[in-house]
NUVEXSE-932842 format. One record per residue (C-alpha): x, y, z. Coordinates in steps of 0.5 Angstrom, whole numbers, padded with zeros to 4 digits, always signed. Example, Ala and Ser with C-alpha at 12.3 -4.5 7.8 and 13.67 -1.06 7.14 Angstrom:
! NUVEXSE-932842
+0025-0009+0016+0027-0002+0014
***
This chain:
! NUVEXSE-932842
+0014+0014-0061+0009+0020-0061+0012+0026-0057+0007+0027-0052+0009+0021-0048+0013+0021-0041+0020+0019-0042+0021+0012-0044+0026+0010-0040+0023+0012-0034+0022+0007-0029+0015+0005-0029+0011+0006-0021+0010+0001-0016+0003+0001-0017-0001+0005-0023-0008+0003-0020-0010+0002-0013-0017+0002-0010-0020-0002-0004-0025-0008-0004-0033-0006-0006-0031+0000-0009-0031+0005-0014-0024+0008-0018-0024+0013-0023-0017+0015-0025-0015+0019-0032-0012+0016-0037-0008+0021-0039-0005+0022-0032-0004+0014-0032+0000+0013-0038+0003+0021-0039+0000+0022-0045-0003+0030-0045-0004+0028-0053-0010+0024-0051-0014+0030-0049-0019+0031-0055-0025+0030-0059-0022+0025-0063-0022+0018-0064-0015+0016-0063-0017+0017-0055-0021+0013-0056-0019+0008-0059-0013+0007-0054-0017+0006-0048-0021+0000-0051-0014-0003-0054-0012-0002-0046-0019-0005-0043-0019-0011-0049-0011-0013-0046-0013-0013-0039-0019-0016-0041-0017-0023-0036-0012-0019-0032-0019-0016-0029-0023-0022-0028-0018-0025-0024-0019-0020-0019-0027-0020-0020-0026-0013-0023-0030-0009-0028-0027-0004-0033-0031+0002-0036-0029+0007-0042-0032+0015-0038-0030+0021-0040-0029+0028-0037-0028+0035-0040-0027+0030-0048-0021+0025-0044-0022+0019-0042-0023+0017-0035-0022+0009-0033-0028+0007-0028-0026+0000-0024-0031-0002-0020-0028-0009-0015-0032-0014-0012-0029-0019-0005-0023-0019-0010-0016-0016-0006-0009-0017-0009-0003-0015-0014-0003-0016-0021+0000-0013-0027-0003-0010-0032+0000-0009-0040+0001-0003-0042-0002+0000-0050+0004+0003-0052+0009-0002-0051+0006-0008-0050+0008-0011-0044+0007-0011-0036+0009-0004-0034+0004-0002-0029+0001-0005-0024-0005-0005-0020-0007-0006-0013-0014-0008-0009-0013-0007-0002-0018-0010+0004-0022-0004+0006-0021-0007+0012-0013-0005+0016-0009-0010+0015-0007-0012+0022-0014-0014+0023-0015-0018+0017-0007-0022+0019-0010-0023+0026-0016-0026+0024-0012-0031+0018-0008-0034+0025-0015-0036+0028-0018-0038+0022-0012-0043+0023-0010-0041+0017-0015-0044+0012-0017-0038+0007-0009-0036+0005-0007-0031-0001-0006-0034-0007-0001-0033-0013-0004-0032-0020-0001-0034-0026+0002-0028-0030+0008-0024-0030+0012-0022-0024+0010-0014-0022+0015-0009-0023+0016-0008-0016+0014-0011-0010+0008-0009-0006+0010-0005-0001+0004-0002+0000+0002-0009+0003+0005-0012+0008+0011-0017+0007+0008-0023+0012+0003-0024+0006+0008-0026+0002+0012-0031+0007+0003-0034+0009+0003-0036+0002+0010-0040+0002+0009-0042+0008+0002-0045+0006+0005-0049+0001+0011-0051+0004+0006-0054+0010+0002-0057+0004+0008-0060+0001+0011-0064+0007+0004-0067+0008+0004-0069+0000+0011-0071+0000+0012-0077-0004+0015-0083-0001+0020-0087-0005+0025-0093-0005+0032-0090-0004+0039-0093-0003+0041-0092+0004+0047-0093+0007+0048-0094+0015+0052-0097+0020+0048-0101+0024+0048-0107+0030+0046-0112+0025+0047-0113+0017+0042-0112+0013+0042-0112+0004+0049-0111+0002+0055-0110+0007+0060-0106+0006+0066-0111+0008+0073-0107+0006+0070-0102+0010+0068-0106+0015+0075-0110+0016+0079-0103+0015+0075-0098+0020+0071-0102+0025+0074-0109+0026+0082-0106+0028+0078-0101+0034+0074-0106+0036+0067-0104+0034+0065-0111+0031+0058-0110+0032+0058-0103+0027+0056-0107+0021+0056-0101+0016+0051-0103+0009+0047-0101+0004+0040-0102+0003+0034-0100+0000+0030-0097+0004+0022-0093+0003+0025-0086+0005+0022-0079+0004+0027-0075-0002+0032-0072+0004+0035-0067-0002+0027-0065-0002+0027-0064+0005+0034-0062+0005+0031-0055+0001+0024-0055+0004+0029-0055+0011+0033-0049+0007+0027-0045+0005+0023-0045+0013+0030-0042+0016+0030-0037+0011+0024-0036+0013+0024-0035+0020+0031-0030+0019+0026-0026+0015+0020-0026+0020+0025-0024+0025+0027-0017+0022+0020-0016+0022+0017-0016+0030+0014-0008+0030+0008-0012+0026+0006-0014+0032+0003-0022+0035+0002-0024+0028+0009-0024+0026+0010-0027+0031+0004-0032+0029+0007-0034+0023+0014-0036+0026+0011-0041+0031+0008-0043+0025+0015-0044+0022+0018-0047+0027+0012-0053+0027+0014-0054+0021+0021-0055+0022+0021-0060+0026+0018-0065+0020+0026-0063+0017+0029-0063+0024+0032-0070+0021+0036-0068+0015+0041-0062+0013+0039-0055+0011+0041-0055+0003+0040-0049-0002+0037-0052-0008+0040-0051-0016+0036-0049-0021+0038-0056-0024+0035-0059-0017+0028-0055-0018+0029-0057-0025+0029-0064-0024+0023-0065-0018+0018-0061-0024+0020-0066-0028+0019-0073-0023+0014-0078-0027+0008-0076-0022+0007-0068-0020+0002-0067-0016-0001-0061-0016+0003-0060-0009+0008-0061-0011+0008-0057-0017+0007-0051-0012+0011-0053-0006+0016-0053-0011+0015-0046-0014+0014-0043-0006+0021-0046-0006+0023-0042-0013+0021-0036-0010+0024-0037-0003+0031-0037-0007+0030-0032-0011+0028-0027-0005+0021-0026-0009+0017-0030-0003+0021-0027+0003+0017-0022+0008+0024-0019+0007+0028-0013+0005+0027-0016-0004+0024-0009-0007+0026-0012-0014+0020-0016-0017+0013-0018-0014+0010-0024-0014+0001-0024-0017-0004-0025-0011-0011-0025-0010-0014-0026-0003-0022-0028-0004-0025-0023+0002-0031-0028+0001-0028-0034+0003-0024-0031+0008-0030-0028+0012-0034-0034+0012-0029-0037+0015-0028-0032+0021-0035-0034+0022-0034-0041+0023-0029-0040+0028-0034-0036+0031-0039-0040+0031-0035-0047+0033-0034-0042+0039-0041-0041+0040-0043-0048+0038-0039-0050+0043-0041-0045+0049-0049-0047+0048-0048-0054+0047-0050-0053+0039-0049-0057+0033-0045-0054+0028-0046-0055+0021-0041-0052+0015-0042-0051+0008-0035-0052+0007-0035-0059+0009-0042-0060+0005-0046-0062+0011-0051-0057+0010-0052-0059+0003-0060-0060+0001-0061-0063-0006-0067-0060-0010-0071-0065-0015-0074-0062-0021-0079-0064-0024-0076-0066-0030-0070-0067-0028-0064-0063-0029-0069-0056-0032-0067-0053-0026-0061-0047-0026-0059-0050-0018-0058-0057-0016-0058-0056-0009-0058-0051-0003-0052-0050+0001-0053-0045+0007-0046-0043+0010-0047-0045+0017-0053-0048+0022-0053-0048+0029-0057-0054+0033-0060-0054+0039-0066-0058+0042-0071-0052+0042-0069-0049+0036-0063-0047+0030-0060-0041+0027-0059-0041+0020-0053-0037+0018-0051-0033+0012-0044-0029+0012-0044-0024+0007-0038-0020+0006-0041-0013+0002-0042-0006+0005-0049-0007+0008-0048-0007+0016-0044-0001+0014-0050+0002+0011-0055+0000+0015-0052+0004+0021-0050+0010+0019-0055+0012+0013-0062+0016+0014-0069+0010+0012-0070+0015+0006-0063+0015+0004-0062+0008+0002-0060+0007-0005-0065+0002-0010-0059-0002-0011-0059-0003-0004-0064-0005-0003-0065-0010-0009-0058-0014-0005-0061-0014+0002-0067-0016-0002-0064-0021-0005-0059-0023+0001-0066-0023+0006-0070-0028+0001-0064-0033+0001-0063-0033+0008-0070-0035+0009-0070-0040+0004-0066-0044+0007-0070-0043+0014-0075-0046+0011-0071-0052+0010-0072-0052+0018-0079-0056+0022-0077-0054+0028-0081-0050+0034-0075-0043+0033-0072-0042+0027-0066-0036+0027-0065-0033+0020-0059-0029+0021-0055-0025+0016-0048-0023+0018-0044-0018+0015-0036-0016+0016-0035-0009+0020-0029-0006+0024-0028-0007+0031-0030+0002+0033-0036+0000+0029-0038-0007+0032-0036-0003+0039-0040+0003+0037-0047-0002+0036-0045-0006+0042-0045+0000+0047-0052+0002+0043-0055-0004+0043-0056-0005+0035-0051-0011+0035-0058-0015+0033-0063-0013+0029-0068-0017+0029-0075-0017+0025-0081-0023+0027-0084-0027+0021-0091-0029+0023-0092-0036+0020-0096-0041+0023-0094-0046+0028-0087-0044+0030-0083-0038+0031-0079-0036+0025-0074-0029+0026-0069-0025+0022-0062-0023+0025-0058-0018+0022-0051-0017+0026-0044-0016+0024-0038-0019+0026-0031-0015+0027-0026-0016+0022-0021-0016+0028-0019-0023+0033-0022-0020+0038-0025-0027+0039-0026-0029+0046-0031-0022+0047-0035-0023+0039-0037-0030+0042-0039-0027+0048-0044-0023+0045-0047-0028+0041-0047-0032+0047-0051-0028+0050-0056-0026+0043-0058-0033+0044-0059-0034+0051-0064-0027+0051-0067-0030+0045-0070-0037+0048-0071-0034+0055-0076-0030+0050
***
């Protein structure tokens, strides 16, 4: 053991590293490891730093983060560049070789807004667990309902795909079916003149009652757990309503706490679909109180949320309402409705096989192609002076523009709008709307038709009707012009 290291018996911090998406975090490895001997020009500090990066290479990639080593006053510093994924993962310590450290990447927008948007999108994109060891501490900097969302989503999928199979059923019927249990009939039913109550045993195709009983047990635990979290506002009520709807699907069975042997037996079934495997795992989390939005403070589930997919789902929700209000037809890339194949000569020589715009609105008089970009660009556009814009920002925005203009080139109508949609906070959105800067517009001189470029933002908060109203106003104003 090195004398400069912190106490080996000390409890690991809840999260050793904490950052937000699309940001850069710098953290001294001396501070992270609590080892002052890492200071100095010798190669030991660099070797340990490189070992830390190499050990956790797969971990960084799971959250789409990039880790590098810098030096500050001869001490190694971790430089972590985050992307569009949020989540929590354990990290291997170069001292112990165990997952004693942790990383959490928070969304740069408030969790309260993220939660309400999750509900408005119909829980289409939810946090997903990662195949890593459990965290030493649960994510107390992350709202506890995040785990409940993961569990309920998996239980819903399991209920939809629950395998049906023949089981031997014992039931009292008015007419015989299968084998009649004559001894029971003569002893219990005939003496009481219940001649039309015939106890029978027969094979029937029914859902696995034990598994459905375990699902009911877990759903009821989730509901009781959520009832302790009302301070988080309407989101928790929406989660409780979701759980109550799932409960209706298993109301015909009694709740049953599954034993470890039962869980193992279900996982050993001949047909193990992903829905079954993941659903059983969610039941196990709940039984062990890892997947409850309750008070457990022991071990946490590693997870991630793809914020770019989440934002695309939110923009789709907004544009679905816009299409309904304006009489448009909406096509989405999620359903492959916007896919346009690329025909290469010779075949297969290109790197891209198709163009797939995120969203496409069609009217008799024109169309709008919208591409959702979960980046910081909108805040940069609004608050930076023009001459202060970094070259990196300009290059990324140039690529975004070229992409959406390529999509617009697929449309042959007389009026086409190529629209880039970025996220922003609710306060920024309100300010832009009040100042008339919510939709930034530019025209392109294209022979024979009008092509417009729009830059706009959608707030990461579920004020859906006001957002839709702003889009409808802008589309009607554009058509009138």
